[in-house]
N, C-alpha and C positions, 0 to 999 in steps of 0.2 A: 787435931780438930780444934776449931775456934771455941772460945768460951761460950757456954750455953746461955741463952737468954731466958729469963723467967717468963717471957711472954708466951712461950709454947712448951707444953709438957711432952717432950719427946724422949723416948727411951734411947740411951746411947747405942744399944744393940740395933735398934731400928735405923738409926742414922748410919751406922757402920755398914749394915747390910746393904742399904740403898747406895752408899758410896761405892762399895765393892762391885755390886752388880752393874751399875752404870758405867764406871770407869773401865771395867772389863769389856763391856759391850762397845764402848767408844774406841778402845784400842783396836778392835777388829773391824768396826763398821764406820769409822769416821769418814765424813765427806772430804773429797780432795778439792780444796778451795785455795786459790792463789794467795789470799791474804793470810793463810796459815803457814806459809813457807817463808815469811818475812817477819822481821822484828822492827822494820822501819816504821817509826811512829807516824810519819806522814802518809805512807801507803795504807796503814791501818785506819787512820783518820778518814781517808778518802773512802775506804770500803764501808766504814760504819755510817757515814753520811749517806752514801749511795743506798745502803741496805734499809734505810728508814722508809717504810711504806712501799718497798719494791722487792719483788721476789728475786731470789738468788740467780735464777737462770737468765733474767733480764739484766742483772748487774754484771755478770761475768764478762761479756764482750766489751761493755762500756768501761769497766774498770781498767782493763789493759789499754784501751785506746786513750783514756783520760791520762793515765800515768805516762804514756808515750808522748802525749802532747805537753804535759806539765810534769816533767820528771822529778822536780824537787819542790819543796814548799816555797822557796824563793821564786821559782819560775811561775808558780800559780799566783803568788802575791803581786808580781810585776806585770802580769798579763792584763790586757784590756778586758773589762768585765764582759763585753759583748762576745769576745772569743771564748771565755769560760762558759757562758750560756750556750753558745753554739756547740762546744765540745760535750756539753751535758745532754743535749738532745739525742735520743728521744726518751730519756728516763722519766720525764715528767716531774712535777713539783719543782720547777726550775728555781724557786727561791732557795732550795738547798744548795745550788751551785753558787749563788751570791753569798749565802751564809758561809759556805766552805771557804771561799776566797776571803771573806771578812776575817775568819779565824786565822787564815794564813798571814794576812797583813797585821793582825794584832800580835801574833807570835813573833813576827819580824820586828815589830816596833817595840814590844815590851819584854820579850824573852830572848833577844839576840838570835832569833831564828830557831831556837830549840823548843819543841813542844814539851810542856811540863810533864813531870812523871808522877805527880801526886794528885789525888782527887780534888783536894782543896784548891790547888792552883789551876787545874784543868777546868774547874767550875767557874773560874774567873774569865774564861774565854766566852765571848758573847755567842750564844747559840749552842753551847755545850751543856747538856743536862746530866743528871746523875748516872744514867745508864751508859752514855757515851764516855763520860769521864772514867767510869769503872772499867769499861772495855779497853780503852787506851792504856790505862795503868796496868791492867792485867795482861792484855795480849801483846802490847809493845814492850813494856818494861818488866813483865813477869812479876808484878806485885801480887801479893796474896790478898786480893780483895774480891768481895762478892759484887755482883751487878745483876740487875733484873730487867729483862726486856719482856715482850709479850709471851714469847715461847717459854722462857725461864719461869715466869710467874705462873703460867698455866701448869707446867710440869711439877714444880715444887708444891703448888697448891694441891694437886691431885695426889701426889705421893704422900705428903705428910699431913694434910688437913682434910682431904676428901674432895668431893665434887664442888666445883666453884659455881655451879648454877643450882637454883635460880638466883641465889645471893652468895657472893664470895664470903668466906669466913675471915678474911684479913684484907685490910686496905694496903695501899702501896707502901707506906712506911713500915707496916707490920711484915709485909712480904720481904722487904729488904732485911729486916731483923731476922726473919726465918732463913733467908739466904746466907746471912753471916753465920747463923747458928750451925748450919749443916755443911759449911764449907770445909772440905777435907784439907788437912795440913799438907802444905807444899804441893798441892794439886789444883790450885785455883785455875790455871790455864786450861788444863784438860777437863776439869769439872764444869766450868762455864761453857766451854765449847760443846761438851757432851750433852748438857741440858738443852742447848739450842738445837743440836742435831736431833735429839729425841723428840722435841716439840715440833720440829719441822717435818719429820719423816714418819713418826709412829704416834706420838701423843698429840695429834693435831686437834684443832678446835672442833671441827664438825664431823670428822670421820676417823676417830681414834682406832688404831689397829691393836686393840688390847690383846688379842691372841698371839701377837708377835712381840709383845713388849717384854724386855728383859727384866722389868721391875715388878712383874705381877705379884711376887711374894711380898714386896714391900709397899705396894701401892694401896693407900687408904681408900681411895675412890673405888678401886677394883674390889676390895674386900667389902666395902659398904654395900655395893650393888649385888655382890654374890650372895649376900644373906637372904635375898628375896626370891630365890629360885632354886629348884632342885636341879636345874640345868644351867649352871653358873656362866659358863663361857659365853654362850650365845646371848643370854639375857644381859650380861654386863655390857657387852658390846652394843646391843640395841639401846640399852638405857643410857649409856654414855653418849651415843649419837643423839638420842632424844633430848637429853638435858642440855646439850650444846646448842640446840636450836633456840632462837629467840622466840619469846611468847608472841610477839607481833612482828611478822616479817617486815623488813624495811622496804618501802616502795620507793626505789630511787627513780629520779627523773631520767629520761633518756640522756645519755652523755652528750650527744650532739646539741642539746638545748641548754646545757649547763654553762655557767660562767667559766668554770675551769676549762671547758672545751674552747670557748672563745678566747680565753687568756692564751692558751696554747697556739691558737690560730694567729693571734696578733704577733706573738714572738716569732712564729715561723715566717710570717710575711716580712717582718722587719729584718730577719736574718738574710732574706733574699735581696735586700736593698744594698747598693754600694755603701761602703764605709762612710759614716757620718751623714748620710742622706736621710732627710726627714720626710714623713708622709703626713699630710693633713688628715684630720679625723673625717672630713667629708669624703675623702677618697678611701680611707681605711675601712670605714663602715661597710660599704658595698662589697669589699673584698673578703670580709669575714662572714658577711650575712647578705646573700643576694637580695633579699626583700627589705634591706635596710632603708629607713625613711627618716625624715627629720625628727619624728617623734621618738626615735630610738637614740637620739644623740645624748640625752642625759644618762641613759643606760650605758652607752659606750664610754662616756666621760667617767662614770663610776668605776668601770672596769680598768680604765687607764689609770685612775687615781690609785687603785689598789696595786697595780703593777709598779707604779712609781714608788709607792711606799715600800714595796718589797725589794726595791733596787733593781728591778728588771727592765725598766724603761727610763728614758730621759724625755721629758715633755717640755715644749716651748710653744710660743704663740703660733709658730709656723709648722707645728706638727710634732710627731714623736719619732724616736729612734732608739736603738739599743744603747745602753750607757757606754 
């Protein structure tokens, strides 16, 4: 076990019990995912970028297709950006494709084509944050490092600190400290994967399956809620669901009226054009919005400027095209 941090007063027996229960569960119940059968840092980088803000079932087919199109880091770095964007569709958040290619080009230019194996060096890659750096170090190079994504944060918080709603008991930096504190010796790979699997399948945000959880005995959130009822199991489950709900439901605007929708429409239309052909904004506007008029031009120009900033478009006086 890693050296305990003074930030959290956890009993060694509590940590050991949670480690044993979760690792035993993971050995029997782990998800069969293609990025878990490789140690290729490039393939793992691709999976980690794809999985940002996208569910596993949507990533699975695109992951295989993308690697077939760009089998190596060098292939990705050398490809036209327009081809990379096209290969990314329909995952969404196309800036991730541009960022991924930027990382590949930086690795070629600064690291002789080898993705770094330490967190400090990985963090020097533009677009790599602490979670992704830790994931690559752990999953590709089997480093004994902790890392915290949304699922891991939620699971660790519930197990060791209690309910994270209405206010979390630890900020991001403290959660990383906690993750390092409870990291089992020589089991970082399995432990981090197990935490993500539990968070994705059982200890979910809005519908936790507490009655199925292998960590009931160790979970502080479960024990906290159990104190308030003579009928613990059903009450804990209901209470966890309740506290996971936001106080004020978010009222999202219809997707088809959002700028993100129109960004996607623009990229899709430009993908259909012959290579290097540009389309003037006056022609592009009506194709993405049938009721487009001259008053909408500043709005369209603002969207185009954002796409250019994100590396998704090339703009000139005679129109726009994919880069």
